[in-house]
C-alpha positions in Angstrom: 22.3 -17.8 -4.5 23.0 -15.3 -1.8 26.3 -13.6 -1.8 28.1 -13.8 1.5 29.9 -10.9 3.1 33.5 -10.3 2.2 36.2 -9.0 4.4 36.5 -5.7 2.6 34.0 -3.4 1.0 34.5 -3.4 -2.7 35.2 -0.2 -4.6 32.7 0.8 -7.3 32.9 3.5 -9.9 30.8 6.5 -9.0 28.1 7.2 -11.6 26.1 10.3 -12.3 22.8 10.6 -10.4 21.0 11.9 -13.6 19.7 8.5 -14.5 18.3 8.1 -11.0 16.3 11.3 -11.3 14.2 9.6 -14.0 13.8 6.4 -11.9 12.9 8.5 -8.9 10.2 10.4 -10.9 8.9 7.1 -12.2 8.2 6.0 -8.6 6.7 9.5 -8.0 4.5 9.0 -11.1 3.0 5.8 -9.8 2.5 6.9 -6.3 1.0 10.3 -7.3 -1.5 8.5 -9.5 -2.6 6.2 -6.7 -2.8 9.1 -4.2 -4.7 11.3 -6.6 -7.6 8.8 -7.2 -9.3 9.1 -3.7 -9.1 12.9 -4.1 -10.8 12.7 -7.5 -13.8 10.5 -6.4 -16.1 13.4 -5.5 -15.5 15.1 -8.8 -16.0 11.9 -10.8 -19.3 11.2 -9.0 -20.5 14.7 -9.9 -19.2 14.7 -13.5 -20.2 11.2 -14.5 -23.4 11.0 -12.4 -22.5 7.7 -10.9 -22.5 6.5 -7.2 -19.2 6.6 -5.2 -18.9 2.8 -5.3 -18.7 2.9 -9.1 -16.2 5.8 -9.1 -14.0 4.0 -6.6 -13.7 1.1 -9.1 -10.8 3.1 -10.6 -8.8 2.5 -7.4 -9.7 -1.2 -7.3 -8.8 -2.0 -10.9 -5.5 -0.2 -10.7 -4.4 -2.2 -7.7 -5.7 -5.5 -9.2 -3.8 -4.8 -12.5 -0.5 -4.1 -10.7 -0.7 -7.1 -8.3 -1.9 -9.6 -10.9 0.5 -8.6 -13.7 3.7 -7.6 -11.8 5.4 -11.1 -12.0 4.6 -11.5 -15.7 5.9 -7.9 -16.2 9.2 -8.9 -14.7 9.6 -11.7 -17.2 8.6 -9.4 -20.1 11.4 -7.0 -19.0 14.0 -9.7 -19.0 12.9 -10.9 -22.4 12.5 -7.5 -24.1 15.1 -5.5 -22.2 14.4 -3.2 -19.3 15.1 0.2 -20.9 13.0 -0.5 -24.0 10.0 -1.9 -22.1 10.3 0.9 -19.5 9.8 3.5 -22.3 6.9 1.6 -23.8 4.9 1.3 -20.6 5.5 5.0 -19.9 3.6 5.6 -23.2 0.7 3.6 -21.6 0.8 5.9 -18.7 0.5 8.9 -21.1 -2.6 7.3 -22.7 -4.0 6.6 -19.2 -3.6 10.3 -18.2 -5.3 11.4 -21.4 -8.2 9.1 -20.8 -8.6 10.6 -17.3 -8.4 14.1 -18.7 -10.8 13.8 -21.5 -12.9 10.6 -20.9 -16.6 11.3 -21.3 -17.8 8.5 -19.0 -16.7 6.7 -15.9 -15.9 3.6 -18.1 -13.0 5.7 -19.7 -11.6 6.5 -16.2 -11.8 2.8 -15.2 -10.1 1.8 -18.5 -7.5 4.5 -17.9 -6.6 3.0 -14.6 -6.4 -0.5 -16.0 -3.8 0.8 -18.4 -2.0 2.6 -15.6 -2.0 -0.5 -13.5 -0.6 -2.6 -16.3 2.1 -0.1 -16.9 3.0 0.0 -13.2 3.2 -3.8 -13.2 6.3 -3.5 -15.4 7.6 -0.2 -13.9 7.8 -1.7 -10.4 10.3 -4.5 -11.3 12.0 -2.3 -13.9 13.0 0.2 -11.2 14.9 -2.5 -9.3 16.5 -4.0 -12.4 17.6 -0.6 -13.7 19.0 0.5 -10.4 21.0 -2.8 -10.2 22.4 -2.2 -13.7 23.2 1.5 -13.2 24.5 1.7 -9.6 26.6 -0.4 -7.3 27.7 -0.4 -3.6 26.7 2.6 -1.6 25.1 4.4 -4.5 22.8 1.4 -5.1 21.7 1.5 -1.4 21.0 5.2 -1.7 19.1 4.7 -4.9 16.9 1.9 -3.4 16.3 4.2 -0.4 15.1 7.0 -2.7 12.2 4.8 -4.0 10.8 4.6 -0.5 11.1 8.3 0.0 9.5 8.9 -3.4 6.4 7.1 -2.2 6.1 9.2 0.9 6.7 12.6 -0.9 4.2 11.6 -3.6 1.4 11.1 -1.1 2.0 14.5 0.4 2.2 16.3 -2.9 -0.8 14.5 -4.3 -2.9 15.6 -1.4 -1.6 19.2 -1.5 -1.7 19.7 -5.3 -4.8 17.6 -5.8 -6.7 19.2 -2.9 -5.8 22.7 -4.3 -6.7 21.9 -7.9 -9.8 19.9 -6.9 -11.1 22.9 -4.9 -10.2 25.7 -7.4 -10.4 24.0 -10.8 -11.7 20.5 -10.7 -10.5 16.9 -10.5 -9.3 16.4 -14.1 -6.3 18.8 -14.0 -4.8 16.7 -11.3 -3.9 14.2 -14.0 -2.0 16.8 -16.0 0.7 16.2 -13.4 0.9 12.5 -14.2 0.9 13.3 -17.9 3.8 15.8 -17.5 5.7 13.4 -15.2 5.4 10.5 -17.8 6.8 12.7 -20.5 9.7 13.9 -18.3 10.6 10.3 -17.3 10.6 9.2 -21.0 13.1 12.0 -21.8 15.3 11.1 -18.8 15.2 7.4 -19.7 17.7 8.0 -22.5 20.4 8.4 -19.8 19.8 4.9 -18.6 22.0 2.0 -19.5 20.7 -1.5 -19.8 21.0 -4.8 -21.6 19.0 -5.6 -24.8 17.0 -8.4 -23.2 17.1 -12.2 -23.7 14.8 -13.6 -26.3 15.3 -17.1 -24.9 13.5 -16.2 -21.7 10.1 -18.0 -21.7 7.0 -16.8 -19.9 5.1 -19.5 -18.0 1.5 -18.6 -18.9 0.0 -21.2 -16.6 1.9 -19.8 -13.6 1.0 -16.3 -14.7 -2.7 -17.2 -14.7 -2.5 -18.9 -11.3 -0.7 -16.1 -9.6 -3.0 -13.5 -11.2 -6.1 -15.3 -10.1 -4.7 -15.9 -6.6 -3.9 -12.2 -6.1 -7.2 -11.0 -7.6 -9.2 -13.4 -5.3 -7.1 -12.5 -2.2 -7.5 -8.8 -2.9 -11.2 -8.9 -3.6 -11.8 -11.2 -0.6 -9.8 -9.1 1.9 -11.2 -5.8 0.6 -14.8 -6.9 1.0 -14.6 -8.6 4.4 -16.3 -5.6 5.9 -18.9 -5.0 3.2 -19.8 -8.6 2.4 -19.3 -10.1 5.8 -16.4 -11.7 7.6 -18.2 -15.0 7.9 -21.9 -14.7 7.3 -23.1 -12.8 4.2 -24.6 -9.3 4.5 -27.3 -7.8 2.3 -24.6 -6.1 0.1 -22.9 -9.4 -0.8 -23.1 -10.0 -4.6 -24.0 -13.6 -4.0 -24.4 -16.0 -1.1 -23.2 -19.5 -0.6 -25.8 -20.8 1.8 -25.5 -18.2 4.4 -21.7 -17.8 4.0 -20.1 -14.6 2.8 -18.2 -14.8 -0.5 -15.3 -12.8 1.0 -13.7 -15.6 3.1 -14.4 -18.1 0.3 -12.4 -15.9 -2.1 -9.6 -15.7 0.4 -9.4 -19.5 0.7 -9.6 -20.0 -3.1 -6.8 -17.4 -3.5 -4.6 -19.2 -1.0 -5.2 -22.5 -2.9 -4.3 -20.9 -6.3 -1.2 -19.4 -4.6 -0.1 -22.8 -3.5 -0.7 -24.2 -7.0 1.5 -21.4 -8.3 4.4 -22.3 -6.0 4.0 -26.0 -6.8 4.1 -25.2 -10.5 7.1 -22.9 -10.1 9.2 -25.3 -8.1 8.4 -28.1 -10.6 9.7 -26.0 -13.5 12.9 -25.1 -11.6 13.5 -28.8 -10.9 13.1 -29.5 -14.6 15.6 -26.8 -15.5 13.0 -24.6 -17.1 12.6 -20.8 -16.7 10.0 -20.1 -13.9 7.8 -17.0 -13.8 9.7 -15.9 -10.8 13.0 -17.4 -9.6 12.2 -18.6 -6.1 16.0 -18.9 -5.4 15.7 -15.3 -4.3 14.0 -16.8 -1.2 16.5 -19.6 -0.7 17.8 -18.4 2.6 16.0 -17.5 5.8 17.3 -14.0 5.7 15.5 -13.3 2.4 12.3 -14.9 3.5 12.4 -12.9 6.8 12.9 -9.7 4.7 9.7 -10.5 2.8 7.7 -11.3 6.0 9.0 -8.0 7.5 8.1 -6.1 4.4 4.5 -7.5 4.5 4.1 -6.4 8.1 5.6 -3.0 7.4 3.3 -2.2 4.4 0.2 -3.6 6.1 0.8 -1.4 9.1 1.3 1.6 6.9 -1.9 0.8 5.0 -3.8 0.4 8.2 -2.6 3.8 9.5 -3.3 5.5 6.1 -6.8 4.0 6.3 -7.5 4.9 9.9 -6.4 8.5 10.0 -8.2 9.8 6.9 -11.4 8.0 7.7 -11.4 9.5 11.2 -10.6 13.0 10.0 -12.8 13.1 7.0 -15.8 10.9 8.0 -15.9 11.4 11.8 -14.7 15.0 12.0 -16.2 16.0 8.6 -13.1 17.7 7.4 -11.7 18.0 3.8 -8.9 15.9 2.1 -6.7 19.0 2.4 -7.1 18.9 6.2 -6.2 15.2 6.1 -3.0 16.0 4.1 -2.0 18.5 6.7 -2.7 16.1 9.6 -0.7 13.3 7.8 2.2 15.7 6.9 4.3 14.9 9.9 4.1 11.2 9.2 4.7 11.4 5.4 7.6 13.9 5.7 9.2 11.8 8.4 9.0 8.7 6.3 10.5 10.6 3.3 13.4 12.0 5.3 14.2 8.8 7.1 14.0 6.6 4.0 16.5 8.9 2.4 19.0 9.2 5.3 18.8 5.7 6.8 21.5 4.4 4.3 24.0 6.5 6.2 23.7 4.1 9.1 24.4 1.0 7.0 28.2 1.5 7.5 27.9 1.3 11.3 24.9 -1.0 12.0 23.7 -4.3 10.6 20.3 -4.8 9.0 19.3 -6.9 12.0 20.2 -4.2 14.5 18.4 -1.5 12.5 15.3 -3.6 12.0 14.9 -4.5 15.7 15.4 -0.9 16.7 12.9 0.3 14.1 10.2 -2.2 15.0 10.8 -1.4 18.6 10.2 2.3 17.7 7.0 1.6 15.7 5.7 -0.6 18.5 6.3 2.2 21.1 4.8 4.8 18.8 1.6 2.9 18.1 1.2 2.0 21.8 1.7 5.7 22.6 -0.9 6.7 20.1 -3.4 4.2 21.6 -3.2 6.1 24.9 -2.9 9.8 23.8 -5.1 10.0 20.7 -8.2 12.2 21.2 -11.1 13.5 19.1 -8.8 16.5 18.3 -6.1 15.1 15.9 -3.8 18.1 16.1 -2.6 17.6 19.7 1.2 17.6 20.2 1.3 14.1 21.7 -0.5 12.7 18.7 1.8 14.5 16.2 4.9 13.2 18.1 3.5 9.6 17.9 3.0 9.9 14.2 6.5 11.3 13.8 8.0 8.4 15.8 6.0 5.9 13.7 7.2 7.6 10.5 10.9 7.3 11.6 10.6 3.5 12.1 8.4 3.0 9.0 10.8 4.9 6.7 13.8 3.0 8.0 12.2 -0.4 7.6 10.7 0.1 4.1 14.2 1.0 2.8 16.1 -1.6 4.8 14.2 -4.8 3.9 14.1 -3.8 0.3 17.9 -3.3 0.4 18.4 -6.7 2.0 16.6 -8.4 -0.9 18.3 -6.3 -3.6 21.9 -6.8 -2.3 21.4 -10.5 -1.7 20.3 -11.3 -5.2 22.5 -11.5 -8.3 22.0 -8.7 -10.8 20.2 -11.0 -13.3 17.5 -11.7 -10.7 16.9 -8.0 -9.8 13.6 -8.1 -11.9 12.4 -11.1 -9.8 13.2 -9.1 -6.6 11.2 -6.2 -8.0 8.2 -8.3 -8.9 8.3 -9.9 -5.4 8.4 -6.5 -3.9 5.4 -5.3 -6.0 3.4 -8.4 -5.2 4.1 -8.2 -1.5 3.4 -4.5 -1.2 0.1 -4.6 -3.1 -1.2 -7.6 -1.3 0.0 -6.3 2.1 -1.7 -2.9 1.4 -5.0 -4.6 0.5 -4.8 -6.9 3.6 -3.8 -4.1 6.0 -6.6 -1.8 4.8 -9.3 -4.5 4.7 -8.5 -6.2 8.0 -8.1 -2.9 9.9 -11.5 -1.8 8.5 -13.2 -5.0 9.5 -11.7 -4.9 13.0 -12.6 -1.2 13.6 -16.2 -1.6 12.3 -16.8 -4.8 14.2 -15.3 -3.3 17.4 -17.4 -0.2 17.0 -20.6 -2.2 16.4 -20.0 -4.4 19.5 -19.2 -1.4 21.6 -22.3 0.6 20.6 -24.5 -2.5 21.1 -23.1 -3.0 24.6 -23.4 0.7 25.5 -27.0 0.9 24.4 -27.9 -2.0 26.7 -26.3 -0.2 29.6 -28.4 3.0 29.0 -32.1 2.3 29.9 -33.0 5.8 28.7 -32.6 4.5 25.1 -35.5 2.0 24.9 -35.6 -1.0 22.6 -38.4 0.6 20.6 -36.0 3.3 19.6 -33.0 1.0 19.1 -35.1 -1.1 16.8 -35.5 1.9 14.5 -31.7 2.1 14.0 -30.0 -0.8 12.1 -27.2 -1.8 14.5 -26.1 -4.5 12.1 -24.8 -1.8 9.8 -23.0 0.4 12.3 -20.1 2.4 10.8 -18.0 5.5 11.5 -20.0 8.6 11.1 -19.9 12.2 12.4 -22.0 13.5 15.2 -23.9 15.7 12.6 -24.7 12.6 10.4 -25.9 10.6 13.4 -28.1 13.5 14.6 -29.6 13.7 11.1 -30.2 9.9 11.1 -31.9 10.0 14.5 -34.2 12.9 13.4 -35.9 10.3 11.3 -36.8 8.3 14.4 -39.0 8.9 17.4 -36.0 10.0 19.5 -36.4 12.9 21.8 -33.8 15.7 22.1 -32.3 14.1 25.3 -32.1 10.7 23.6 -30.4 12.1 20.6 -27.8 13.8 22.8 -27.3 10.5 24.7 -26.8 8.5 21.5 -24.3 11.1 20.2 -22.3 10.9 23.4 -22.3 7.0 23.2 -21.1 7.2 19.5 -18.4 9.7 20.3 -17.1 7.6 23.2 -17.1 4.3 21.3 -15.5 5.8 18.2 -12.5 7.0 20.3 -12.3 3.7 22.2 -12.3 1.8 18.9 -9.6 4.0 17.5 -7.4 3.5 20.5 -7.9 -0.3 20.3 -7.0 -0.2 16.6 -3.7 1.4 17.4 -3.1 -1.1 20.2 -3.7 -4.0 17.9 -1.2 -2.5 15.4 1.3 -2.1 18.2 1.0 -5.9 18.9 1.5 -6.7 15.3 4.6 -4.5 15.2 6.0 -6.3 18.3 5.4 -9.7 16.6 7.5 -8.4 13.7 10.6 -8.7 15.9 10.6 -12.5 15.0 11.4 -12.0 11.3 13.5 -9.0 12.1 15.8 -11.1 14.4 16.6 -13.3 11.4 17.8 -10.5 9.1 21.5 -10.5 8.1 24.2 -9.6 10.6 26.5 -8.3 7.9 26.4 -4.7 6.6 25.0 -4.0 3.1 28.3 -2.3 2.2 30.1 -5.6 2.7 28.2 -7.5 -0.1 30.5 -8.3 -3.0 29.5 -7.9 -6.7 
């Protein structure tokens, strides 16, 4: 399946970048919508009169829709034709934006994000397939790189535009941006060329159901490890299996369904039938290594994107706009690096670039674990985020390029669906596991510190639920302790312990991520030695 390097780089006809503008904006559309949802939560809570957990369901249902439907979406694109189905699902995004703008209840907002997720499940593989059909050689590598940079710039713009609109006007006008973007992308789609589809392509409904159930279970399981309990059920668990938390049970069941999906897919391939996703895109160790590396990269990015905002907003009590400014060095660096890294493909192999980049992310995360303080705007911290962004931007583009250039054009949709599934699952796992690790570490650290401070008696500790310790600001902790019998000196001591343990937990979190990044050298060492420009058509 995989094309082997040739002695000479083939010459390809240069095409206009006008079609790529539409594909770039389609990626911006999806990423902006995702980044806008957390900013809108406060406004939705106020407008709809619902608790934050209900409003946050908009984020959950979007991610679940994308992850569960992306493989089926790839097959629909092959059957109907990529350009036609691309335009159709953009109409779904328009409907979604209108529901967010005018919906009278939170159910409308949740429904709107279900539609947006379903549309994104087809847009994700469509972007890869349409790039493969419209660009070749160096242009293709640049086009693929732009998708990674689009994700980064969308996050920055969503925080800046969304934070400004949310402060001055309200949360709904944020989705005027997604509405306008969807209309522009539809207009630009008429510059795209693509085949008319293949009606003979069959969709394996059983495999579609298995992979959908597997991803939903894995996502729900990992996302609720902290809330429902890593092993034993907490009071917030929706149900209890004996004393066991449903979160790890869902993870195990998700893995089982995933294995059944692979068995079903391999069986159909042996019988000569069309599978839901062609696993031949993973025939060689280089392609599998690219997927493993992609999972690690995205999970690390999700962990950092979870850790930094929660520390700035929850611990420091600052606004989403302040968070966007703090994350600006990282996001801009990812954007620039993802765009420019393709220039190095002519001189260095994927293996060399990956090993260097993972080395850089490891050093950056280890550096952050030593230099980060309660003041996020220090120069050493900013330099650490910039270094991590350089490695991250290079890796996201590189491993995606390895998969795209290794697969024949007719399997580009399968590569796109594989990318979508990997990224969404890795994002959920990275966020959830990092949250569980940080909260567990913080809880253990505070419990140990309390025992070491005899001036905080057990009678006082018993009035505070240490089983539900979480990140909170000094002001929030002081307010909570005012409801107890704590004296002024004891409140000050408790605040000092909380501040010390928060920072220690944050440092440990970065050190754990540095270890994960170092382990990634294993799959990175198995990436191809050839240069992407040497791959023949």
